[in-house]
Backbone as ProteinMPNN parsed JSONL, in Angstrom:
{"seq_chain_A": "MPDALGQVIALVGAESTGKSTLAAALADQLAEATGLRCTWVPEALRSWCDEHQRTPLQHEQAQIVRLQSTAIEAARETHDVVLADTTPLMTAVYHWQVFASNELDAAALQWHGQHCSLTLLTGLDLPWVADGLQREGPHVREPVDARLRHLLLQGGLDFVVIRGQGTARVDAALDAISPLLRDHKAGRKPGLFTRLTLRDAEAPAWPWLCDCDSPECEHALRQPASMQGAGRR", "coords_chain_A": {"N_chain_A": [[119.766, 23.328, 91.311], [117.008, 25.646, 90.836], [114.812, 26.625, 93.557], [111.452, 26.322, 95.001], [110.498, 28.916, 94.961], [109.808, 32.09, 93.256], [110.454, 32.063, 89.708], [113.646, 32.804, 88.443], [114.916, 34.701, 85.892], [117.819, 35.259, 84.381], [119.553, 38.041, 83.097], [122.38, 38.575, 81.427], [125.41, 40.048, 80.192], [127.708, 41.917, 78.133], [128.649, 45.418, 78.565], [126.32, 47.961, 77.547], [124.55, 46.405, 76.015], [121.857, 46.308, 76.151], [120.557, 45.214, 78.425], [119.101, 46.273, 80.69], [116.958, 47.68, 79.492], [115.753, 45.561, 78.142], [115.061, 43.83, 80.271], [113.105, 45.336, 81.661], [111.133, 45.604, 79.663], [110.45, 42.934, 79.212], [109.419, 42.142, 81.702], [107.049, 43.65, 81.812], [105.682, 42.751, 79.475], [105.495, 39.978, 79.87], [103.927, 39.843, 82.179], [101.531, 40.891, 81.182], [100.946, 39.032, 79.16], [100.749, 36.556, 80.427], [99.52, 36.752, 82.924], [100.881, 36.287, 85.213], [102.684, 37.168, 88.223], [105.024, 39.433, 87.71], [108.283, 40.902, 87.773], [111.132, 43.13, 87.593], [114.57, 43.272, 88.512], [116.739, 45.824, 89.092], [120.171, 46.614, 88.129], [122.508, 46.357, 90.66], [125.019, 47.526, 90.761], [124.835, 49.882, 89.269], [123.198, 51.555, 90.879], [124.878, 51.73, 93.091], [127.138, 53.047, 92.058], [125.959, 55.482, 91.308], [125.283, 56.45, 93.822], [127.776, 56.668, 95.149], [129.327, 58.02, 93.375], [131.466, 57.0, 91.932], [133.318, 54.134, 90.708], [133.36, 50.785, 92.146], [135.996, 49.79, 94.393], [138.447, 47.123, 94.556], [138.105, 45.631, 96.963], [135.505, 46.206, 97.507], [133.851, 44.883, 95.828], [132.584, 42.555, 96.696], [130.506, 43.553, 98.18], [128.807, 44.551, 96.215], [128.014, 42.163, 95.07], [126.513, 41.086, 97.211], [124.45, 42.992, 97.453], [123.169, 42.721, 94.952], [122.38, 39.973, 94.891], [120.775, 39.806, 97.181], [118.659, 41.534, 96.549], [117.477, 40.216, 94.37], [116.725, 37.775, 95.537], [114.868, 38.671, 97.413], [112.857, 39.653, 95.721], [111.946, 37.288, 94.591], [110.344, 36.198, 96.529], [107.857, 37.336, 96.421], [106.94, 37.282, 93.844], [106.079, 35.613, 90.753], [107.719, 35.458, 88.536], [110.946, 36.668, 88.037], [112.863, 39.033, 86.496], [116.181, 39.392, 86.24], [118.354, 41.943, 86.109], [121.303, 41.486, 85.513], [123.394, 39.339, 87.565], [125.236, 38.019, 90.436], [127.176, 36.847, 88.87], [127.959, 38.611, 86.833], [129.339, 40.529, 88.299], [131.506, 39.012, 89.093], [132.706, 38.573, 86.613], [133.511, 41.179, 85.855], [135.206, 41.654, 87.959], [137.271, 40.007, 87.334], [137.945, 41.165, 84.847], [138.703, 43.826, 85.492], [140.342, 43.695, 87.778], [141.898, 41.477, 87.44], [141.321, 39.097, 88.804], [140.03, 36.01, 89.879], [138.607, 35.388, 92.12], [135.945, 35.65, 92.846], [134.546, 33.97, 91.243], [133.763, 31.185, 91.729], [131.818, 31.221, 93.821], [129.932, 32.887, 92.62], [129.111, 31.405, 90.379], [127.997, 29.198, 91.685], [125.849, 30.41, 93.067], [124.36, 31.363, 90.89], [123.673, 28.992, 89.547], [122.04, 27.809, 91.481], [119.889, 29.555, 91.791], [118.886, 30.58, 89.351], [116.652, 30.004, 86.742], [116.81, 30.257, 84.033], [119.085, 31.563, 81.659], [119.756, 34.441, 79.894], [121.844, 35.647, 77.489], [122.902, 38.659, 76.402], [123.55, 39.753, 73.136], [126.245, 41.209, 71.143], [125.342, 42.951, 69.221], [124.213, 45.465, 69.361], [124.784, 49.015, 69.142], [127.508, 50.547, 70.921], [126.969, 52.708, 73.682], [127.701, 55.558, 75.554], [127.418, 55.79, 79.14], [127.564, 57.206, 81.778], [129.41, 56.498, 84.806], [129.803, 53.767, 84.703], [130.536, 52.543, 82.281], [133.211, 51.443, 80.296], [134.08, 51.403, 77.634], [133.752, 50.53, 74.117], [135.722, 48.659, 73.575], [135.913, 46.794, 75.611], [133.856, 45.044, 75.418], [133.938, 42.632, 73.877], [135.946, 40.981, 75.24], [134.623, 40.752, 77.742], [132.229, 39.471, 77.031], [133.334, 37.069, 76.077], [134.466, 36.083, 78.442], [132.182, 35.713, 80.03], [130.834, 33.682, 78.586], [132.732, 31.678, 78.86], [132.683, 31.198, 81.676], [130.0, 30.427, 82.071], [129.885, 28.075, 80.55], [131.855, 26.64, 81.883], [130.619, 26.302, 84.343], [128.599, 24.618, 83.605], [126.171, 25.714, 82.815], [123.315, 26.242, 81.015], [122.578, 28.531, 78.378], [120.955, 31.129, 76.479], [121.537, 33.011, 73.624], [120.666, 36.313, 72.991], [119.678, 38.302, 70.383], [119.107, 41.007, 68.0], [117.222, 43.891, 66.917], [115.415, 46.412, 68.657], [111.977, 45.64, 68.891], [112.375, 43.107, 67.897], [114.396, 42.04, 69.422], [113.206, 41.798, 71.931], [111.187, 39.977, 71.239], [112.74, 37.75, 70.588], [113.748, 37.101, 73.091], [111.342, 36.507, 74.455], [110.595, 34.223, 73.052], [112.561, 32.496, 73.964], [111.966, 32.36, 76.67], [109.365, 31.389, 76.877], [109.057, 28.443, 76.836], [109.862, 27.83, 79.438], [107.827, 28.8, 81.041], [105.597, 27.516, 80.233], [104.228, 25.435, 81.565], [103.413, 26.591, 83.9], [101.278, 26.923, 86.638], [99.904, 29.073, 87.793], [97.698, 31.731, 87.154], [97.416, 31.483, 84.281], [97.308, 32.764, 81.003], [96.262, 32.764, 77.584], [97.81, 34.019, 75.509], [100.803, 34.202, 75.186], [101.47, 31.519, 75.13], [99.971, 30.432, 73.093], [101.233, 31.676, 70.992], [103.728, 30.442, 71.245], [103.08, 27.762, 70.684], [102.289, 27.959, 68.001], [104.717, 28.815, 66.908], [106.379, 26.625, 67.448], [105.162, 24.728, 65.832], [105.741, 25.679, 63.321], [108.474, 25.627, 63.206], [111.508, 24.126, 61.95], [112.606, 20.705, 62.287], [115.291, 20.576, 64.068], [118.317, 18.847, 63.741], [120.613, 19.093, 65.209], [122.552, 21.039, 67.586], [122.955, 24.357, 66.916], [125.956, 26.307, 66.27], [125.988, 28.996, 66.078], [125.217, 32.486, 66.883], [122.615, 33.293, 66.676], [119.369, 33.857, 67.967], [117.381, 32.424, 66.756], [118.545, 30.039, 66.224], [119.332, 28.916, 68.561], [118.649, 26.323, 70.334], [118.743, 24.985, 72.739], [117.02, 24.846, 74.956], [114.883, 23.453, 74.001], [115.638, 20.918, 73.506], [115.79, 17.385, 74.239], [116.465, 16.29, 77.608], [118.686, 14.64, 77.655], [120.207, 15.581, 75.589], [120.913, 18.138, 76.221], [123.561, 20.299, 76.818], [125.143, 19.037, 75.035], [127.453, 19.857, 72.736], [128.028, 23.292, 71.735], [126.608, 25.937, 73.676]], "CA_chain_A": [[118.48, 23.676, 90.681], [116.248, 26.644, 91.559], [113.825, 26.043, 94.456], [110.054, 26.529, 94.678], [110.158, 30.329, 94.916], [109.628, 32.597, 91.903], [111.469, 31.736, 88.704], [114.561, 33.896, 88.124], [115.479, 34.715, 84.543], [118.994, 36.122, 84.458], [120.026, 38.723, 81.9], [123.79, 38.909, 81.563], [125.986, 40.464, 78.926], [128.651, 43.031, 78.188], [128.023, 46.721, 78.719], [125.623, 48.557, 76.413], [123.899, 45.39, 75.182], [120.409, 46.412, 76.295], [120.021, 44.355, 79.485], [118.087, 46.955, 81.505], [115.796, 47.926, 78.641], [115.121, 44.27, 77.871], [114.462, 43.314, 81.503], [111.878, 46.084, 81.93], [110.146, 45.264, 78.643], [110.011, 41.554, 79.42], [108.568, 42.085, 82.889], [105.738, 44.177, 81.439], [105.014, 41.92, 78.478], [105.173, 38.675, 80.448], [102.791, 40.035, 83.072], [100.348, 41.067, 80.356], [100.666, 37.849, 78.352], [100.548, 35.342, 81.209], [98.804, 36.961, 84.162], [101.761, 35.988, 86.34], [103.267, 38.312, 88.938], [106.362, 39.592, 87.132], [108.999, 42.126, 88.093], [112.544, 43.082, 87.224], [115.476, 43.777, 89.544], [117.799, 46.6, 88.43], [121.568, 46.313, 88.424], [122.951, 46.988, 91.907], [126.217, 48.324, 90.505], [124.429, 51.213, 88.806], [122.774, 52.332, 92.045], [126.054, 51.955, 93.931], [127.96, 54.082, 91.406], [125.239, 56.75, 91.419], [125.339, 56.909, 95.207], [129.143, 56.979, 95.571], [129.952, 58.821, 92.317], [132.691, 56.329, 91.487], [133.169, 52.691, 90.596], [133.85, 50.124, 93.352], [137.349, 49.277, 94.509], [138.467, 45.661, 94.546], [137.555, 45.058, 98.193], [134.091, 46.541, 97.587], [133.091, 44.085, 94.871], [131.735, 41.601, 97.415], [129.296, 44.271, 98.579], [127.939, 44.581, 95.043], [127.441, 40.814, 94.982], [125.488, 40.944, 98.246], [123.32, 43.85, 97.106], [122.456, 42.149, 93.807], [121.754, 38.702, 95.244], [119.719, 40.065, 98.16], [117.507, 42.133, 95.856], [116.829, 39.171, 93.569], [116.101, 36.809, 96.443], [113.683, 39.307, 97.987], [111.822, 39.72, 94.686], [111.41, 35.944, 94.375], [109.39, 35.84, 97.577], [106.543, 37.941, 96.174], [106.639, 37.276, 92.416], [106.206, 34.331, 90.054], [108.832, 35.569, 87.597], [111.836, 37.793, 88.315], [113.874, 39.318, 85.483], [117.325, 39.936, 86.965], [119.285, 42.721, 85.286], [122.576, 40.941, 85.979], [123.48, 38.522, 88.782], [126.621, 38.052, 90.908], [128.107, 36.381, 87.834], [128.512, 39.772, 86.136], [130.34, 41.13, 89.181], [132.695, 38.152, 89.003], [133.342, 38.815, 85.31], [134.204, 42.471, 85.889], [136.297, 41.503, 88.921], [138.367, 39.444, 86.526], [138.303, 42.115, 83.801], [139.319, 45.036, 86.025], [141.353, 43.428, 88.815], [142.61, 40.241, 87.094], [141.105, 38.165, 89.909], [138.895, 35.099, 89.71], [138.208, 34.948, 93.448], [134.488, 35.664, 92.988], [133.939, 33.101, 90.236], [133.138, 29.949, 92.228], [130.59, 31.541, 94.554], [128.964, 33.452, 91.676], [128.572, 30.298, 89.598], [127.136, 28.41, 92.556], [124.612, 31.167, 93.277], [123.633, 31.415, 89.624], [123.1, 27.673, 89.306], [121.014, 27.501, 92.471], [118.772, 30.491, 91.799], [118.411, 31.023, 88.032], [116.026, 28.968, 85.924], [117.14, 30.505, 82.626], [120.059, 32.635, 81.467], [119.765, 35.103, 78.591], [123.087, 36.376, 77.246], [122.625, 39.662, 75.379], [124.588, 39.789, 72.125], [127.005, 42.441, 70.925], [124.895, 43.548, 67.964], [123.748, 46.835, 69.559], [125.899, 49.966, 69.201], [127.919, 50.965, 72.259], [126.533, 54.059, 74.04], [128.239, 55.983, 76.849], [126.392, 55.845, 80.174], [128.072, 57.544, 83.099], [130.63, 55.94, 85.378], [129.917, 52.319, 84.603], [130.977, 51.997, 81.002], [134.616, 51.702, 79.982], [134.247, 51.637, 76.214], [133.395, 49.375, 73.291], [136.807, 47.684, 73.5], [135.819, 45.771, 76.665], [132.673, 44.196, 75.255], [134.28, 41.281, 73.424], [136.525, 40.167, 76.314], [133.613, 40.466, 78.759], [131.359, 38.456, 76.443], [134.081, 35.808, 76.056], [134.603, 35.595, 79.816], [130.868, 35.225, 80.431], [130.61, 32.379, 77.954], [133.665, 30.729, 79.486], [132.206, 30.834, 83.004], [128.751, 29.693, 81.937], [130.224, 26.725, 80.114], [132.605, 26.014, 82.973], [129.662, 25.933, 85.367], [127.569, 23.741, 83.065], [124.919, 26.468, 82.83], [122.772, 26.521, 79.685], [122.194, 29.917, 78.133], [120.458, 31.467, 75.149], [122.018, 34.314, 73.165], [119.56, 37.146, 72.507], [120.095, 39.332, 69.444], [118.017, 41.675, 67.305], [117.02, 45.311, 67.194], [114.083, 46.833, 69.076], [111.012, 44.61, 69.264], [112.897, 41.79, 67.531], [115.188, 41.56, 70.555], [112.237, 41.375, 72.942], [110.537, 38.767, 70.732], [113.689, 36.641, 70.715], [113.779, 36.731, 74.507], [110.07, 35.861, 74.765], [110.658, 32.867, 72.493], [113.417, 31.687, 74.828], [111.353, 32.233, 77.994], [108.069, 30.723, 76.824], [109.046, 27.04, 77.296], [110.037, 27.785, 80.889], [106.581, 29.154, 81.709], [104.485, 26.815, 79.579], [103.475, 24.592, 82.498], [103.159, 27.305, 85.146], [99.861, 26.764, 86.96], [99.266, 30.29, 88.299], [97.3, 32.855, 86.315], [97.715, 31.311, 82.87], [96.529, 33.385, 79.947], [96.665, 32.018, 76.399], [98.54, 34.721, 74.454], [102.192, 33.823, 74.986], [101.598, 30.097, 74.886], [99.469, 30.234, 71.741], [102.343, 32.1, 70.13], [104.767, 29.415, 71.31], [102.596, 26.587, 69.97], [102.38, 28.247, 66.571], [106.13, 28.866, 66.541], [106.883, 25.252, 67.458], [104.615, 24.017, 64.683], [106.373, 26.184, 62.107], [109.928, 25.475, 63.259], [112.029, 22.867, 61.419], [113.13, 19.76, 63.28], [116.748, 20.721, 64.036], [118.969, 17.603, 64.159], [121.811, 19.387, 65.985], [122.581, 22.363, 68.209], [123.767, 25.264, 66.114], [127.046, 26.975, 66.979], [125.956, 30.426, 65.8], [124.675, 33.28, 67.976], [121.258, 33.742, 66.396], [118.376, 33.233, 68.835], [116.596, 31.493, 65.967], [119.256, 28.765, 66.144], [119.715, 28.472, 69.906], [117.527, 25.449, 70.673], [119.1, 24.146, 73.882], [115.88, 24.658, 75.864], [113.869, 22.597, 73.392], [116.213, 19.601, 73.308], [115.614, 16.456, 75.356], [117.463, 16.476, 78.664], [119.905, 13.905, 77.337], [120.997, 16.307, 74.611], [121.355, 19.43, 76.73], [124.982, 20.27, 77.145], [125.892, 18.45, 73.919], [127.824, 20.923, 71.834], [128.127, 24.655, 72.257], [125.337, 26.507, 74.064]], "C_chain_A": [[117.748, 24.733, 91.499], [115.181, 25.986, 92.432], [112.426, 26.493, 94.076], [109.624, 27.988, 94.688], [109.994, 30.774, 93.463], [110.781, 32.239, 90.978], [112.327, 32.969, 88.433], [115.1, 33.698, 86.714], [116.604, 35.733, 84.552], [119.296, 36.735, 83.101], [121.459, 39.159, 82.152], [124.333, 39.288, 80.194], [126.925, 41.631, 79.132], [127.904, 44.354, 78.276], [127.401, 47.193, 77.413], [125.08, 47.497, 75.453], [122.41, 45.293, 75.493], [119.792, 45.591, 77.409], [118.884, 45.034, 80.258], [116.816, 47.203, 80.711], [115.024, 46.641, 78.398], [114.422, 43.727, 79.108], [113.139, 44.005, 81.795], [110.778, 45.718, 80.943], [109.588, 43.86, 78.853], [109.094, 41.443, 80.628], [107.156, 42.556, 82.559], [104.995, 43.224, 80.504], [104.642, 40.547, 79.022], [103.987, 38.774, 81.393], [101.498, 40.138, 82.277], [99.955, 39.772, 79.649], [100.289, 36.63, 79.171], [99.671, 35.519, 82.433], [99.622, 36.637, 85.396], [102.26, 37.278, 86.983], [104.729, 38.435, 88.505], [106.983, 40.913, 87.579], [110.414, 42.021, 87.557], [113.357, 43.763, 88.313], [116.61, 44.523, 88.848], [119.192, 46.18, 88.88], [122.026, 47.083, 89.663], [124.159, 47.892, 91.685], [125.859, 49.742, 90.085], [124.033, 52.098, 89.987], [123.956, 52.682, 92.933], [126.903, 53.079, 93.348], [127.282, 55.45, 91.483], [125.358, 57.321, 92.827], [126.735, 57.389, 95.592], [129.903, 57.838, 94.559], [131.338, 58.306, 91.938], [132.378, 54.86, 91.3], [133.782, 52.006, 91.819], [135.331, 49.751, 93.259], [137.292, 47.752, 94.637], [137.806, 45.072, 95.798], [136.063, 45.349, 98.355], [133.219, 45.71, 96.645], [132.149, 43.095, 95.563], [130.443, 42.258, 97.882], [128.308, 44.347, 97.423], [127.259, 43.231, 94.869], [126.296, 40.661, 95.979], [124.245, 41.776, 97.908], [122.487, 43.232, 95.976], [121.705, 40.88, 94.201], [120.608, 38.906, 96.223], [118.467, 40.629, 97.5], [116.751, 41.085, 95.038], [116.08, 38.195, 94.46], [114.838, 37.395, 97.087], [112.541, 39.355, 96.971], [111.183, 38.363, 94.443], [110.31, 35.599, 95.363], [107.981, 36.34, 97.281], [106.152, 37.947, 94.695], [106.806, 35.869, 91.84], [107.424, 34.312, 89.141], [109.631, 36.825, 87.913], [112.854, 37.901, 87.184], [115.025, 40.023, 86.174], [118.286, 40.624, 86.0], [120.679, 42.559, 85.881], [122.415, 40.162, 87.285], [124.908, 38.662, 89.311], [127.639, 37.587, 89.866], [128.733, 37.55, 87.078], [129.559, 40.474, 86.982], [131.635, 40.328, 89.119], [133.448, 38.4, 87.699], [134.121, 40.129, 85.33], [135.328, 42.474, 86.925], [137.527, 40.936, 88.226], [138.864, 40.465, 85.505], [139.114, 43.288, 84.345], [140.49, 44.734, 86.946], [142.147, 42.144, 88.577], [142.512, 39.202, 88.202], [139.878, 37.302, 89.62], [138.316, 34.652, 91.047], [136.7, 34.938, 93.666], [133.79, 34.631, 92.108], [133.149, 31.94, 90.835], [131.817, 30.238, 92.93], [129.518, 32.082, 93.618], [128.32, 32.357, 90.836], [127.628, 29.443, 90.438], [125.803, 29.112, 92.783], [123.749, 31.136, 92.028], [122.944, 30.08, 89.357], [121.964, 27.332, 90.255], [119.762, 28.348, 92.318], [118.16, 30.785, 90.436], [117.876, 29.856, 87.212], [116.414, 29.08, 84.456], [118.12, 31.662, 82.565], [119.986, 33.149, 80.036], [121.049, 35.921, 78.493], [122.842, 37.358, 76.107], [123.821, 39.809, 74.441], [125.184, 41.171, 71.928], [126.558, 43.202, 69.686], [124.265, 44.925, 68.13], [124.948, 47.778, 69.606], [126.225, 50.33, 70.641], [127.499, 52.417, 72.48], [127.112, 54.391, 75.411], [127.117, 56.12, 77.862], [127.038, 56.03, 81.54], [129.321, 56.777, 83.503], [130.858, 54.481, 85.03], [130.635, 51.825, 83.354], [132.394, 52.433, 80.65], [134.833, 52.042, 78.518], [133.952, 50.387, 75.42], [134.463, 48.294, 73.26], [136.703, 46.584, 74.546], [134.687, 44.785, 76.405], [133.035, 42.776, 74.829], [134.956, 40.452, 74.51], [135.53, 39.834, 77.427], [132.662, 39.379, 78.263], [132.059, 37.093, 76.456], [134.214, 35.218, 77.456], [133.281, 35.04, 80.338], [130.597, 33.842, 79.868], [131.49, 31.312, 78.594], [133.132, 30.26, 80.838], [130.906, 30.04, 82.937], [129.001, 28.252, 81.509], [130.965, 25.959, 81.199], [131.656, 25.52, 84.068], [128.563, 24.994, 84.885], [126.204, 24.396, 83.018], [124.466, 26.767, 81.4], [122.404, 27.991, 79.564], [121.723, 30.073, 76.704], [120.946, 32.861, 74.8], [120.855, 35.082, 72.538], [120.124, 38.265, 71.639], [118.864, 39.978, 68.812], [117.867, 43.115, 67.756], [115.586, 45.559, 67.647], [113.188, 45.682, 69.487], [111.497, 43.21, 68.906], [113.716, 41.191, 68.669], [114.266, 41.049, 71.669], [111.561, 40.074, 72.51], [111.461, 37.551, 70.863], [113.759, 36.158, 72.158], [112.487, 36.027, 74.917], [110.041, 34.431, 74.24], [111.493, 31.945, 73.385], [112.756, 31.402, 76.174], [110.098, 31.369, 77.974], [108.093, 29.263, 77.268], [109.163, 26.908, 78.808], [108.708, 27.981, 81.614], [105.379, 28.364, 81.207], [103.604, 26.063, 80.586], [103.185, 25.272, 83.828], [101.657, 27.314, 85.424], [99.168, 28.084, 87.295], [98.922, 31.254, 87.17], [97.539, 32.696, 84.831], [96.737, 32.069, 81.977], [97.067, 32.824, 78.639], [97.664, 32.694, 75.477], [99.935, 34.21, 74.175], [102.311, 32.374, 74.582], [100.999, 29.703, 73.542], [100.548, 30.587, 70.735], [103.43, 31.03, 70.089], [104.353, 28.172, 70.54], [102.695, 26.782, 68.467], [103.821, 28.253, 66.096], [106.725, 27.467, 66.468], [106.417, 24.491, 66.227], [105.31, 24.426, 63.395], [107.865, 25.92, 62.053], [110.358, 24.155, 62.647], [112.527, 21.984, 62.549], [114.652, 19.771, 63.211], [117.416, 19.439, 64.521], [120.218, 17.839, 64.979], [121.633, 20.724, 66.683], [123.501, 23.254, 67.401], [124.888, 25.875, 66.944], [127.09, 28.46, 66.636], [125.29, 31.151, 66.962], [123.256, 33.768, 67.719], [120.275, 33.077, 67.351], [117.486, 32.256, 68.087], [117.235, 30.105, 65.95], [119.712, 28.253, 67.499], [118.556, 27.642, 70.452], [117.8, 24.578, 71.892], [117.892, 23.855, 74.765], [114.856, 23.682, 75.305], [114.399, 21.186, 73.144], [115.836, 18.692, 74.467], [116.734, 16.636, 76.36], [118.772, 15.781, 78.336], [120.798, 14.632, 76.364], [121.493, 17.645, 75.125], [122.788, 19.312, 77.195], [125.802, 19.638, 76.053], [126.199, 19.552, 72.937], [127.802, 22.262, 72.507], [126.751, 25.191, 72.565], [125.179, 27.895, 73.472]], "O_chain_A": [[117.844, 24.732, 92.726], [114.691, 24.908, 92.096], [112.212, 26.988, 92.969], [108.451, 28.264, 94.437], [110.033, 29.952, 92.548], [111.93, 32.127, 91.406], [111.797, 34.059, 88.216], [115.668, 32.654, 86.392], [116.368, 36.93, 84.712], [119.296, 36.045, 82.082], [121.715, 40.016, 82.998], [123.782, 38.896, 79.165], [126.929, 42.258, 80.191], [126.689, 44.41, 78.088], [127.881, 46.875, 76.325], [125.14, 47.663, 74.235], [121.767, 44.305, 75.139], [118.599, 45.292, 77.349], [117.827, 44.437, 80.458], [115.716, 46.962, 81.206], [113.794, 46.627, 78.441], [113.306, 43.215, 79.01], [112.157, 43.347, 82.139], [109.624, 45.54, 81.332], [108.39, 43.631, 78.688], [108.096, 40.724, 80.582], [106.178, 41.935, 82.975], [103.819, 42.926, 80.716], [103.591, 40.008, 78.676], [103.132, 37.888, 81.41], [100.486, 39.544, 82.65], [98.771, 39.45, 79.548], [99.583, 35.751, 78.676], [99.126, 34.539, 82.941], [99.109, 36.706, 86.513], [102.256, 38.34, 86.361], [105.568, 37.624, 88.898], [106.286, 41.915, 87.741], [110.846, 40.953, 87.121], [112.895, 44.707, 88.954], [117.369, 43.919, 88.09], [119.359, 45.482, 89.88], [121.942, 48.31, 89.707], [124.3, 48.915, 92.355], [126.511, 50.698, 90.504], [124.472, 53.243, 90.088], [124.036, 53.789, 93.466], [127.338, 53.969, 94.079], [127.949, 56.462, 91.699], [125.515, 58.529, 93.004], [126.874, 58.399, 96.282], [130.995, 58.326, 94.851], [132.254, 59.081, 91.662], [131.306, 54.39, 91.684], [134.646, 52.592, 92.472], [135.842, 49.438, 92.184], [136.219, 47.172, 94.806], [137.034, 44.119, 95.699], [135.423, 44.795, 99.248], [131.993, 45.822, 96.665], [131.05, 42.83, 95.075], [129.404, 41.602, 97.97], [127.101, 44.221, 97.63], [126.07, 43.163, 94.557], [125.228, 40.162, 95.626], [123.119, 41.304, 98.064], [121.258, 43.221, 96.036], [120.526, 40.73, 93.879], [119.574, 38.248, 96.108], [117.348, 40.248, 97.847], [115.52, 41.077, 95.022], [114.939, 37.83, 94.175], [113.852, 36.683, 97.282], [111.386, 39.123, 97.326], [109.998, 38.291, 94.12], [109.435, 34.788, 95.058], [107.012, 35.819, 97.835], [105.145, 38.551, 94.327], [107.564, 35.051, 92.361], [108.082, 33.283, 88.989], [109.07, 37.913, 88.041], [113.62, 36.968, 86.942], [114.86, 41.146, 86.65], [118.942, 39.976, 85.184], [121.153, 43.397, 86.648], [121.427, 40.315, 88.003], [125.718, 39.356, 88.697], [128.825, 37.898, 89.971], [129.908, 37.492, 86.717], [130.558, 40.962, 86.454], [132.726, 40.897, 89.095], [134.678, 38.433, 87.682], [135.263, 40.182, 84.873], [136.298, 43.217, 86.782], [138.661, 41.333, 88.497], [140.071, 40.615, 85.316], [140.099, 43.7, 83.732], [141.51, 45.422, 86.908], [142.972, 41.76, 89.405], [143.484, 38.512, 88.509], [138.837, 37.792, 89.18], [137.61, 33.645, 91.109], [136.222, 34.276, 94.587], [132.579, 34.438, 92.215], [131.987, 31.737, 90.484], [130.813, 29.577, 92.667], [128.336, 31.783, 93.785], [127.11, 32.381, 90.607], [126.579, 29.015, 89.956], [124.747, 28.485, 92.702], [122.542, 30.909, 92.105], [121.771, 30.044, 88.985], [121.023, 26.639, 89.87], [118.674, 27.903, 92.682], [117.006, 31.206, 90.372], [118.559, 28.851, 87.016], [116.351, 28.096, 83.719], [118.006, 32.625, 83.323], [120.137, 32.384, 79.084], [121.302, 36.789, 79.328], [122.603, 36.945, 74.972], [124.957, 39.968, 74.887], [124.698, 42.164, 72.47], [127.314, 44.014, 69.154], [123.821, 45.511, 67.143], [126.021, 47.383, 70.064], [125.331, 50.413, 71.484], [127.647, 53.257, 71.592], [127.018, 53.581, 76.333], [126.002, 56.512, 77.516], [127.053, 55.11, 82.358], [130.171, 56.45, 82.674], [131.994, 54.008, 85.059], [131.28, 50.777, 83.389], [132.734, 53.615, 80.697], [135.677, 52.876, 78.193], [133.906, 49.293, 75.982], [134.165, 47.139, 72.956], [137.335, 45.539, 74.397], [134.575, 43.782, 77.11], [132.49, 41.815, 75.371], [134.574, 39.296, 74.695], [135.588, 38.745, 77.997], [132.331, 38.462, 79.014], [131.448, 36.083, 76.805], [134.09, 34.007, 77.641], [133.263, 34.012, 81.014], [130.179, 32.939, 80.592], [131.049, 30.189, 78.838], [133.128, 29.061, 81.12], [130.736, 29.074, 83.681], [128.397, 27.323, 82.045], [130.727, 24.769, 81.404], [131.864, 24.454, 84.646], [127.689, 24.612, 85.663], [125.186, 23.72, 83.163], [125.158, 27.468, 80.662], [121.972, 28.616, 80.532], [122.043, 29.265, 75.833], [120.788, 33.792, 75.589], [120.153, 34.568, 71.667], [120.938, 39.07, 72.091], [117.732, 39.557, 69.053], [118.324, 43.502, 68.831], [114.649, 44.987, 67.091], [113.564, 44.851, 70.314], [111.086, 42.233, 69.53], [113.727, 39.974, 68.857], [114.517, 40.003, 72.267], [111.382, 39.169, 73.325], [111.012, 36.458, 71.208], [113.821, 34.956, 72.418], [112.534, 35.044, 75.656], [109.525, 33.532, 74.903], [111.176, 30.766, 73.543], [112.957, 30.335, 76.754], [109.802, 30.688, 78.955], [107.211, 28.863, 78.027], [108.619, 25.972, 79.393], [108.485, 27.399, 82.675], [104.268, 28.533, 81.709], [102.379, 26.059, 80.464], [102.76, 24.618, 84.781], [100.861, 27.669, 84.555], [97.959, 28.204, 87.099], [99.767, 31.555, 86.327], [97.842, 33.683, 84.16], [95.522, 32.022, 82.165], [98.235, 32.437, 78.585], [98.328, 31.996, 74.71], [100.234, 33.82, 73.046], [103.168, 32.029, 73.769], [101.46, 28.749, 72.914], [100.75, 29.881, 69.747], [103.987, 30.744, 69.029], [105.164, 27.585, 69.823], [103.13, 25.887, 67.743], [104.123, 27.757, 65.011], [107.48, 27.153, 65.548], [107.17, 23.71, 65.646], [105.454, 23.615, 62.479], [108.468, 25.979, 60.98], [109.657, 23.154, 62.798], [112.832, 22.467, 63.64], [115.243, 19.064, 62.396], [117.109, 18.98, 65.621], [120.842, 16.873, 65.416], [120.682, 21.456, 66.408], [124.68, 22.949, 67.221], [124.791, 25.955, 68.168], [128.103, 29.12, 66.869], [124.846, 30.517, 67.919], [122.745, 34.587, 68.484], [120.329, 31.862, 67.537], [116.898, 31.36, 68.693], [116.557, 29.11, 65.694], [120.415, 27.245, 67.57], [117.588, 28.196, 70.974], [117.16, 23.541, 72.064], [117.748, 22.742, 75.269], [114.046, 23.14, 76.056], [113.672, 20.343, 72.62], [115.587, 19.176, 75.571], [117.826, 17.082, 76.009], [119.845, 16.268, 78.693], [121.997, 14.362, 76.293], [122.399, 18.234, 74.536], [123.172, 18.357, 77.871], [127.031, 19.68, 76.106], [125.281, 20.13, 72.355], [127.583, 22.359, 73.714], [125.809, 24.94, 71.812], [124.158, 28.547, 73.691]]}, "name": "protein", "num_of_chains": 1, "seq": "MPDALGQVIALVGAESTGKSTLAAALADQLAEATGLRCTWVPEALRSWCDEHQRTPLQHEQAQIVRLQSTAIEAARETHDVVLADTTPLMTAVYHWQVFASNELDAAALQWHGQHCSLTLLTGLDLPWVADGLQREGPHVREPVDARLRHLLLQGGLDFVVIRGQGTARVDAALDAISPLLRDHKAGRKPGLFTRLTLRDAEAPAWPWLCDCDSPECEHALRQPASMQGAGRR"}
């Protein structure tokens, strides 16, 4: 379980699924809506590739893990909410995808479980867009998405799939995050939580956990603790 430092909300997902754009938008909107100290931590891999003008070799993947985890942990010390544009879990997934190695999986899952209060998995409903050295092509998105889901389930880590275009994607993420922050004592402002109360009142009483990828049907966070983990996340 995460400790008493700032809450970390992890954004993970295949390439070109809007993680960076979403993280920045959420940090701004959450700060405005709640009065909490919010920030987002960019993807360490992007900075590394820009600096070295290439992608990391297999033995350099551990360095990416250290850079990402260190940046997130530092942000937690001075903020209430940290939006993490990927975690070591994404490095582990690409380590498997590119080098056919699962040697980073166990440590990445352990770190993720200890530090992240919520995991948002960005869906594949956005068009693939080229972006420098990091992106291989649209053909890798489905296997990366499948591997992420496999590891999250293997680690017993609940996640919410975020879909939608433009503001709808941000709104879906805010709906998923709101229950996590509902009881936060620092700097509460009513906007986000009023929205959540109204949404809860209008929502049907779901008798099961859906197995689709719509954020409207991903209700794991709203289930009693005894039901979390029952069925597909």
